[in-house]
C-alpha positions in Angstrom: 122.6 106.9 100.6 124.4 110.1 101.4 127.4 109.0 99.3 125.4 108.5 96.2 124.1 111.0 93.6 121.0 108.9 92.8 118.8 106.6 94.9 116.9 104.1 92.7 114.2 102.5 94.7 112.4 99.4 93.5 109.1 99.0 95.3 106.2 96.5 95.2 102.6 97.0 96.1 101.0 97.7 99.5 99.9 94.1 99.9 103.5 93.1 100.0 102.9 89.5 99.1 105.5 87.1 98.0 105.3 88.1 94.3 105.6 91.8 95.1 108.5 91.2 97.6 110.6 88.9 95.5 110.0 90.9 92.3 111.3 94.0 94.1 114.3 92.2 95.5 115.3 90.4 92.3 114.9 93.4 90.0 116.8 95.7 92.3 119.7 93.2 92.4 119.6 92.9 88.6 119.7 96.7 88.2 122.6 96.9 90.7 124.5 94.3 88.7 123.9 95.8 85.3 123.4 99.5 85.6 125.9 101.9 83.9 125.3 104.4 86.7 128.2 103.8 89.2 127.0 106.4 91.7 123.5 105.0 92.0 122.3 103.1 95.1 119.7 100.5 94.3 117.3 99.8 97.2 114.4 97.3 97.2 111.7 98.6 99.5 109.0 96.4 101.0 105.9 98.6 100.9 104.6 98.0 104.4 105.8 99.0 107.9 108.3 96.6 109.4 105.8 95.6 112.1 103.5 94.2 109.4 106.1 91.8 108.0 105.4 88.9 110.4 101.9 88.6 108.9 103.4 87.8 105.4 103.9 84.2 106.5 104.9 82.7 103.1 107.5 85.5 102.6 109.0 85.2 106.0 109.2 81.5 105.5 110.9 81.7 102.2 113.4 84.3 103.0 114.2 82.6 106.3 114.8 79.3 104.4 117.2 81.1 102.2 119.2 82.6 105.1 118.0 86.2 104.4 117.4 87.9 107.7 114.6 90.4 108.1 117.1 92.8 109.5 118.7 93.1 106.1 115.5 94.4 104.5 114.3 97.9 104.1 110.6 98.7 104.8 108.5 101.7 103.8 108.6 103.3 107.3 112.4 103.2 107.3 113.1 105.3 104.2 112.0 108.9 103.5 111.0 108.7 99.9 109.4 112.1 99.9 112.6 113.7 101.3 114.7 111.9 98.7 112.4 113.1 95.9 112.5 116.7 97.2 116.3 116.5 97.2 116.2 115.4 93.6 117.8 112.1 94.4 115.0 109.6 93.8 114.2 107.3 90.9 111.4 104.9 91.5 110.6 101.6 89.8 107.2 100.0 90.5 106.8 96.2 90.4 103.5 94.3 90.7 101.5 97.5 90.6 101.5 100.7 88.5 99.1 103.1 90.4 100.5 104.8 93.4 97.9 105.6 96.2 96.8 109.1 96.7 99.1 109.6 99.7 102.0 109.0 97.4 100.9 111.3 94.6 104.0 113.5 95.0 106.2 110.5 94.0 104.5 110.0 90.6 107.0 112.2 88.8 109.9 110.1 90.2 108.6 106.9 88.5 111.0 105.8 85.8 109.8 102.2 85.2 106.8 99.9 85.8 106.6 96.1 85.6 103.2 94.8 86.3 100.9 91.9 85.3 97.7 93.8 85.4 96.0 95.8 82.7 97.1 99.5 82.7 94.6 101.8 84.3 96.4 105.0 83.4 99.1 106.2 81.0 102.6 107.0 82.1 104.8 109.9 81.1 106.7 109.3 77.8 110.0 108.8 79.6 108.7 106.0 81.8 109.5 102.5 80.6 106.3 100.4 81.0 106.0 96.6 80.9 102.5 95.4 81.5 101.8 91.9 80.4 98.9 89.5 81.3 101.0 86.8 83.0 100.2 84.9 86.2 103.1 86.3 88.2 105.0 89.6 88.1 108.0 87.4 89.0 107.7 86.0 85.5 108.4 89.4 84.0 111.4 89.8 86.3 112.7 86.4 85.4 112.5 87.2 81.7 114.3 90.5 82.3 117.1 88.8 84.2 117.4 86.0 81.6 117.8 88.5 78.9 120.6 90.2 80.8 124.4 89.5 80.8 125.5 85.9 81.3 126.1 85.0 85.0 123.5 87.3 86.6 121.1 84.3 86.6 123.4 81.7 88.1 122.9 78.4 89.9 123.1 79.9 93.5 120.6 82.5 92.5 118.0 79.8 91.5 118.9 77.5 94.4 118.2 80.3 96.9 114.6 80.6 95.9 114.1 76.9 95.7 114.9 76.6 99.4 117.6 74.0 99.6 118.9 73.2 103.0 122.5 73.3 104.3 123.5 76.5 102.5 125.2 79.5 104.2 123.5 82.8 104.6 124.0 84.7 101.3 122.2 88.0 101.9 123.4 90.6 99.4 121.9 93.5 101.4 124.5 95.2 103.5 124.3 98.5 105.2 120.9 99.2 103.8 121.7 98.8 100.1 122.3 96.0 97.7 125.8 94.6 97.1 126.7 92.8 93.9 129.3 90.3 95.1 127.0 87.4 95.9 124.1 85.4 94.4 120.5 86.7 94.8 117.0 85.8 94.0 115.3 84.6 90.9 111.6 83.8 91.2 110.6 80.2 90.2 109.1 79.4 93.7 107.2 82.7 93.6 105.8 81.8 90.1 104.8 78.4 91.3 102.9 79.9 94.3 101.2 82.7 92.3 100.2 80.3 89.5 99.1 77.5 91.9 101.8 75.0 90.9 101.2 75.8 87.2 97.7 74.3 87.5 95.4 75.2 84.5 92.4 74.6 86.7 93.3 77.6 88.9 93.0 79.9 85.9 96.2 81.9 86.6 99.1 80.3 84.7 100.1 81.4 81.2 102.6 79.9 78.8 105.2 82.5 79.7 105.0 81.5 83.4 105.6 77.9 82.4 108.4 78.9 80.1 110.2 80.8 82.9 110.0 77.9 85.3 111.2 75.5 82.6 114.1 77.8 81.7 115.3 77.7 85.3 114.9 74.0 85.7 116.7 73.4 82.4 119.7 75.4 83.5 119.7 73.9 87.0 118.1 70.4 86.8 119.1 69.5 90.3 116.6 71.9 91.8 113.7 70.4 93.9 110.4 69.3 92.3 107.5 71.6 91.8 105.3 69.9 94.4 107.9 70.2 97.1 108.3 74.0 96.7 104.6 74.7 96.2 103.3 72.7 99.1 105.8 74.3 101.5 104.9 77.8 100.3 101.2 77.2 100.2 101.2 75.8 103.7 103.0 78.8 105.0 100.7 81.2 103.1 97.5 79.6 104.4 98.8 79.3 108.0 96.6 81.8 109.9 96.7 79.9 113.1 97.2 82.3 116.0 96.2 85.4 114.0 93.6 87.7 115.3 90.8 88.9 113.0 92.6 92.2 112.6 95.8 90.5 111.6 94.0 88.3 109.1 92.5 91.4 107.5 95.9 93.1 107.3 97.8 90.0 106.1 96.9 90.5 102.4 95.2 93.9 102.2 94.7 96.4 99.4 92.9 99.8 99.7 90.9 101.7 97.1 90.0 105.3 97.3 87.2 107.3 95.8 84.9 110.2 96.6 86.5 110.9 99.9 86.2 107.3 101.2 88.5 104.3 101.5 87.4 100.7 100.7 89.5 97.9 102.1 89.9 94.6 100.1 91.3 91.7 102.0 92.2 88.2 100.8 91.3 85.8 103.6 92.7 82.2 103.7 89.8 80.4 105.3 86.4 79.6 104.0 83.4 81.9 104.7 81.7 79.7 107.2 84.9 79.5 109.3 85.4 83.2 109.0 81.9 84.1 110.1 82.2 81.8 113.2 85.1 83.8 114.6 84.2 85.1 118.1 83.4 88.8 118.1 83.8 89.1 114.3 81.4 92.0 113.9 83.0 94.0 116.6 86.4 93.3 115.1 85.2 94.4 111.6 83.8 97.6 113.2 87.0 98.3 115.1 89.3 97.5 112.1 87.5 99.9 109.8 87.1 102.6 112.4 90.7 102.5 113.3 91.9 102.7 109.7 89.3 105.1 108.4 87.8 102.6 106.0 84.2 103.2 105.0 83.8 99.5 104.1 85.5 96.2 103.6 85.3 93.5 100.9 86.8 90.1 102.1 87.5 87.5 99.5 87.8 84.0 101.0 89.9 81.6 99.1 90.7 77.9 99.5 91.9 75.1 97.3 90.9 71.4 97.0 93.4 68.5 96.5 93.4 69.2 92.7 94.5 72.8 93.3 91.1 74.1 92.1 90.1 77.3 93.9 86.9 78.1 95.7 86.0 81.7 96.5 83.4 83.5 98.6 82.8 87.1 99.3 81.7 89.2 102.3 80.9 92.9 101.9 80.8 94.9 105.2 79.8 98.5 105.7 77.8 100.4 108.2 76.9 102.7 105.4 73.9 101.1 103.7 74.3 103.1 100.5 77.9 102.2 100.1 77.3 98.5 100.8 74.5 98.5 98.2 76.7 100.2 95.6 79.5 97.7 96.1 77.2 94.7 96.1 75.4 95.9 93.0 78.8 96.4 91.2 79.9 92.9 92.1 76.5 91.3 91.2 76.3 93.0 87.9 80.0 92.8 86.9 80.6 91.4 83.4 84.4 91.8 83.0 84.6 89.4 84.6 81.2 88.0 85.6 81.5 86.7 89.1 78.4 84.5 89.0 77.5 85.4 92.6 74.9 83.5 94.7 73.7 85.3 97.9 74.3 83.4 101.1 72.7 83.9 104.5 74.4 86.4 106.7 74.1 86.8 110.5 74.2 90.6 110.2 72.4 93.2 108.0 75.6 95.2 107.6 77.4 92.1 106.0 76.4 90.7 102.6 77.8 87.3 101.7 78.1 85.4 98.5 79.4 82.2 96.9 81.5 83.2 93.9 80.6 80.8 91.0 83.5 82.1 88.9 86.3 80.9 91.1 88.9 82.0 88.4 88.1 85.7 89.1 90.8 86.5 91.5 91.0 89.7 93.6 93.3 91.1 90.9 90.5 90.8 88.4 87.8 92.1 90.8 89.7 95.2 91.9 88.9 97.2 88.7 85.2 96.4 89.2 85.4 97.9 92.7 87.5 100.8 91.6 85.0 101.8 88.9 82.1 101.6 91.4 83.8 104.1 93.7 
């Protein structure tokens, strides 16, 4: 970094799921291959502390299958973004999100580009390039960007890495903390398949552009493995919470909203509600988790899939603050964009409200704006 006049960081969101991670890695590599700025260092940053990475089971599985060691990755607690910004060195591209948390407010003026698949909640400065499209996976937007670039950037080894073929050598392009450009890297078909639930219309996530990106990669590289092979392996890794504590399950896929001097945690939980509520010491674990992190409350969205890849969702709203819990529950119950079609379920504790979510197509991404508006 010290040898470069500009440090261009590509960073995903704080949940650091597979889509966010691969989008950051792939776009940073593309920029490193195509940028006219020879003195810039392009660095993908995973937006969690390194200690959290083991909880992202589908990501550790996929990168491990591709021979990309965790030691070659850069995590948020390993780079001083604020210091780089104060020194006038930082350019920041956001992928899979477009709103920085309050703690990162000082970095806003360093943002030069946004790629996200959520509706924009705020305007960006005129000089910031914004791509915000309603597709199922941010990796679709990254794939489109790479496919429109110079020939050869999206090559056969690039696609094969993400499809997880066996018997290949380690081909990590990150050396000495920055991206090199002398080897193949990631393109995101497997990520698109996982995010779009194997392109299943029943899951309500896939769009024609997601399908087109997967088709493009398979047309160029017809020997790549079948959809089901990739999806089933990644889905199994994502839903494997065996051995995790309740705290780890809550941190595995976590987003945090702020408002009126309080923080609200929103966790995606990969078991059904009944299984979650039966966890020994659950209420004490919820108390301890929120107290340790300073969260005033927690919304847990349970998600599971049947054999036809149709989703089922349930909600649990926890807070020791009765007023906050009531506000959150009312916002969820009365939501119209989208309507969640909630049905109250019995709860063992007064500080936890539970629901069956009739509109199973309303993912956490679609519920977050409802909760943000309530705060």
